[in-house]
C-alpha positions, -999 to 999 in steps of 0.1 A, spaced: 308 147 65 306 181 49 274 201 41 276 194 3 278 156 11 248 159 34 228 178 7 238 152 -19 226 124 3 194 142 12 188 148 -25 190 110 -31 166 104 -2 142 129 -18 144 109 -51 137 77 -33 107 93 -15 93 103 -48 97 68 -60 79 55 -29 50 79 -35 48 67 -72 47 31 -61 21 37 -34 -1 55 -60 2 25 -83 -7 2 -55 -37 22 -45 -50 23 -81 -48 -15 -82 -66 -16 -48 -94 5 -64 -96 -19 -92 -98 -49 -68 -124 -30 -48 -146 -26 -79 -143 -63 -87 -150 -73 -51 -181 -50 -51 -193 -64 -84 -188 -100 -73 -201 -95 -38 -168 -105 -22 -155 -95 12 -131 -66 14 -110 -81 42 -93 -115 35 -71 -123 64 -52 -151 46 -43 -127 18 -31 -102 43 -10 -128 61 6 -138 28 14 -102 19 30 -96 53 49 -128 53 64 -120 19 73 -85 29 90 -98 60 110 -123 39 121 -96 16 130 -72 44 152 -99 60 170 -104 27 177 -66 26 187 -64 63 157 -42 73 142 -42 108 112 -64 111 92 -39 131 97 -13 104 84 -36 77 54 -47 99 45 -10 106 47 0 70 28 -29 56 1 -29 83 -5 8 74 -5 0 36 -29 -28 41 -52 -6 63 -54 21 36 -57 -5 9 -88 -19 25 -102 16 31 -97 23 -6 -116 -8 -15 -144 2 9 -147 36 -8 -149 18 -41 -177 -4 -27 -196 27 -13 -191 44 -47 -205 14 -65 -235 13 -42 -241 50 -46 -240 47 -84 -263 17 -83 -288 38 -65 -284 66 -90 -269 90 -64 
C-alpha cells in the first residue's frame, strides 16, 4: 500500500470519527433531556433493565456487522456510564435551580 492510499484511508477514518462525535453529541443531548424528565418526575437515573436492553440490542447489531463482542461491550458500557453521569448532572442542576442557586 502506498502513502497516498494510506492517507486516503486515514482521511476516511477521520470523517467517520467526526460522525461518531456528532452522534455521541446527539445522544448526550437526549440523555440530558431524559435526565430533566427523570428529575422532574422523581424517577431513578439508573434502570438496569433499560441498560440490559440497550446492550443486548447493541450486541445483536454488532454481530450482524461482524464486530467483536468485547469492543461493543466496552464502547456501550462507557457510553452508558457517561449517559448516567449526564443525567445525574441534570438532576443536580435541577436541584440547584430549585434552591435558587
